[in-house]
N, C-alpha and C positions, 0 to 999 in steps of 0.2 A: 351491752344494751340491747335490746330492740326495737326496730323500727318499722312504724305499720305508714302506709299512707293511702291519705284519704285522695281517691282521683275524683277533682273537679274541672280538669281542662286548667287552666289558667289561674282556675282558686284554688289547687290542690295541696294538699300542707300534710307533715308529717307527724307522728303519735311516736314520741319515743317516751320508754318503757324499762327500766331498771333501777337498779340500786344506787340512790345515793348521787342522782341528777341534778337533783338542786346544787350541789358541788360544783359541777361543771359550768366554769364561766364563758365557756365560747360557745355554748349547744345554743344560746337564744338570738347570739347577737344577728344574726342573719336576716330575722323577723323582726326584728323592732324599727324599722327606719330610721327617719332621721331627728327627730322631735323629743318632747319629754317623755314620760312614762310615770304611770300612775296607777300603783298599785291598791288595788282592791280587792278587800280584806273583812274579817268578822272580829270580834273581841275573844272569841276563842282560839282561834286560829294564829293570830297577831301575835302574842308571847311567846308561841311555839316555832313559827317559822318567820316571820317577817324580815327580821335580821339576817337571817340565814339567808334568803333569796337576794337581798338587797347588791350583794353585789357580781352578781347576775347582770345589773341593770348601771353599774361604774361609769360605763362610758356615756352614761345619760343623766338628764337633771332627773332625780327619780323622786316623786310624791308620794303619800299616801292618803289612803280613804277608809277608814274604819269601821264599819256597820255591825248594830248589834246581830249578835247570835239568833237565827231560828227561821221557818217558813213563814211565821207572822211578820215576819219584816220583809218579807218577799212582796214588794208590790209600790203602787207608782209613785207613794209618798218618799221611798227610798230612792226610788230612779229621779225623784225632783233633786235630794238632797246632792246628789254625785253632781246632776248639772247644775247647783249653785257653786258647787268649789270646783267644778272645771269653769265655768263662766267667770266667775269672780276673779280666779287665778290667769285667766285669758290664754287657757290651753287652746292649740289652734289643732287644724285637717294633719300635722304631722303624729300626734300624739298617739302613744299606745298606751290599751289600757291594760292589765295584767288580773286577771282573776287568780286569786291563791285563796282556795277556799273546799268547800262542798260546791254538791249542787245549786245550792241559794244563789252563794256569792258567783257561781260560774254563770248560771243565768240571767241576774242582776247586770252581772257587769259587758256580758254580751248583747243586752238587751241596751245597756247603755251607749256600747260603743256603735250598733248597727243603728240611733238613732241621733247620738251627737254629732251636729253640724256634718248630715244626713251621713254618717259614717267614717269610724276613726279603725286604725289599728288596733288588735286586741289578743291575747295569748292567754294560753289554759295552764293552770298550774295547781290540778287537781289534787285534792288533800284526804279526801274519801276513796272508797273501796265503789260504790257506788258512779263517782265521780269519774273515776276512772275509766271503770268500763263501759260508762253507758252517758252521763247526761255532757261531758265535755267537748266527746266527740261528734259533728254532725249537725253544729249549726242552727238547733233547737233552742232561743231564747226569749224569756219574757217574765214576766210576773203572773201573781195572781190578781184577783176580783174577788169581792165577796161572794158573789155569786156563781164561780168555776174558777177550778185551776188553771193555771197557764193560759188565760183565756185572751191575754193582751199581749205579743212579742212578736219577733221576726225571725226568717231565717236568715243567718247573717253567720260565713263561718269565720273562725280563730285562724290564725297565721299559722300556729303550733299549737300542739298540746304536750306537756312535757309529764309525764307520770312517774315517781318517782315512789318506789315500793317502799323507801324505809319510814316515811311520813305515816305508814298503817299503823305502828308500832301504836305509836299514839293515840289510836281508836279506841274507844270504850267497847265492846263487845256487839251490844246492843245494835251500835255504828256499823261492825263488819259484818251483820246480818243482813242489816235491812242492804247492804252493798251486794249481796251476795243473791237476793232473790231477782236481784237485773240478770245477773249472771246465770245463774238457772233458768231463769225465763229464755236464754240464747237458746239451750241446749232444747227445749221444749220446741220451739220452732222451728229449728229445721238443724239438731245436731244429736241425734239421739244417742251415738257413741260418748260424745261431750257430757249429755244428761247425767249418764249412766258413769262418767266417768267421774263427775260431781258428787255422786251419792257414796261411791267407793271409799274416795278420798276426800270425805269431810273432814273429819276431826285432823286430818294434817293442816284444809284449807283455814278452816276455825283458828289453829294456834299459827298461821301466818310463816308457813313452811314457805319459804323466798322460791325457791321452784317453782312448787305450783301456785303462788301466786302470778308470777310472770307470766305462765302457762297460761295461767285463768284469763288475765289480763291481757294478754295477745291475743287468744281465739276470738275473746268478746269484740273486742277492737277491727280482726281483718274480719271478722261479721258484717259488724254495723259499717264500716268503711264501704267495705260491696253492696249493702244496702242502700245504704248513702249515695253510693257514684249512680245507681240505677232509679236513683226516686229522692235526690234531694228535699225536695217541696212537698214531700207525705204524700203523693195524689196514688198511690196505691200501692206497691209491695214495703213502704217503709211504718205501713198502717200495722204492718205486724209485727212491728217491736212494742209495740202498744197492748201486747198479751197480759191481762190483770187488769190494764191500767184504765178500762172504762168501772168497773167496778170500783179501784180501788181509788179513784181522783173523788167520785161521789162519797167516798168513806172520811178521805181526807177532810173535804168539802163541810160532810153536814155533822163532823165530831170537832169542825174549829181546828186553822191551819195551826202545826205545833204540838194536838194528842197524839198522834201519832207521826212516824218519820215514813217517808214517804214510800219506802221498799217495805217497814213493814204493809201497807194499805195494800200495794204490791203482790204480797205474798196472801193474803186473805182473798183478792182480786183475782189472781191467779188458779186459787183452789177453788172460788165462786164461777171463775171459769171452764174449772175441769168435771165442776157439778154439770153443769148448766148442760153442756157437752155429751155428759153422759146422758142424761133426761133426754138427749136428742137422739140420742141413739150412735152416736158417730163414736164414742169410746165406751167400753163396756167398763162396770163397778172394779173389778179389779187393777186397769189400768188408774184409774180416777182416786183410787184409794193409793195406791203407788205415789201419783204425783203429792197426794197431801203429804204420806209417809215423809217422803227425803224433807218436803218443807219443815213437816212439824219435830219431827224423833231424830233425822237426821243433823237438821242445821236450827233445831228450836226457834222458829219461827212463830208467832201467832198467824194460826190460820182463820177463826172465828169469826166473824165479822162481830162487830158492836149490834148488842139488841136493841139499842133505843132507836133504829134508820128505820123507818116504815117505808112500804115499799112506794108511798106516792114519795117522800123524799127520794129516794132512788129514781124514780124514771122522770123526776122533775128535772133530778141534777145530772142524770146520763143524757135525756134528751137536749142536754146545752152542751153537752160533749163537743170537743171539736171537729172529731168524726163523724157528730150527728149530718145527715144528710136529709133533705126534703122528708125534713119530719120524722125520719128512719134514725133509729139507735144503731149503729155497727158496732159488732161485737168482735173478737177476736177471739175464735173458738179453736178448738181440736179435733182432729181425726185422726191423730195418734200422737203416742211423744215423739215430737221431730214433725210435727205437720202441722200449722196454722192456717186457719183460712179466714177469710172475712168473710162476716156473713149479717144481713140486717133484717131479713125474712124469718123469724124468731118467735115461736107457737109461747103466745100470753103464757098461757098457764105453766108451760116449763121454766119461762122464766120466775115465774111468781112465787114458783116453788123454791128456786134456789133462792131469791132476794129473803122467801122465811124460813130456810133450811137452819140456818145457824149453825149450832154444833153437829148436826144429823148432815153437814153437809159431804158427799160421798158416800155416806155409809150404806 
């Protein structure tokens, strides 16, 4: 087992990474508190892992809430359903909520924990690669709105995160690749050696080689823990973790939540960010093409955005992005592989060229 610590003074917490951790009944006990436990999961994960993880909470009265699967259900109606259950069954401030699932379940559970009785304990048991390397760490919680992704939420840290790599064996290849988009992001923003290692070892990683997976998750968690410790509320350096997300969130919202996986739109968005960086003269065409090639050829991810999203739709949605400030869209762009920057003064012609390039991105 590897352990990474998110250092936030008295709110610091561990991330446990390894094989078979859902079998370790002593691992989460120190983080549960005195009250009852509610496992929140969905109807895909529940048949696979709900009964398996219940022994972790054998010393506590344990209940469960099983939600419908999918990004389309990441909304205030689902949060209200959770509140109804917690209030009807008279759960109190000693309650611990447990997120058992991917990023959607983790974000919903974290937001419910942040807001029920003004804040109760919660822990993360992420079951997708995307959640293990990114969304379960750092305390971003929330739900979507019809006008924008993750526009309603709170920063609220878990007590611990348990990333059991054996659960990844049940994921579809599409879900694995979606998680790897976030992994590649970490290499692009500040770790060029990691990016090249990911490119060289793509076959083993896609085939879920155990040693490679633990290394991938650890490197990403160390990087995110370091950034979160410096900038918990995303007022500066933490925005770099949104490489590709300004474009990607617009694609998700315009296409309808659930049409694309989050990681798939991040892959498209990163290629768009590389294309825009190239048009601004910050990276050359070879660098932009290399980035696209790793996503498209090494990892088989979609890199071409939908053709039916207009420039106006992109600009409207991106201007509502959480990072927008004083009427300006803030982009995370690249000066090189391994060096990302935050920029709001973007040449309109270059931006519109990227938004209309489609299959010609980076070409």
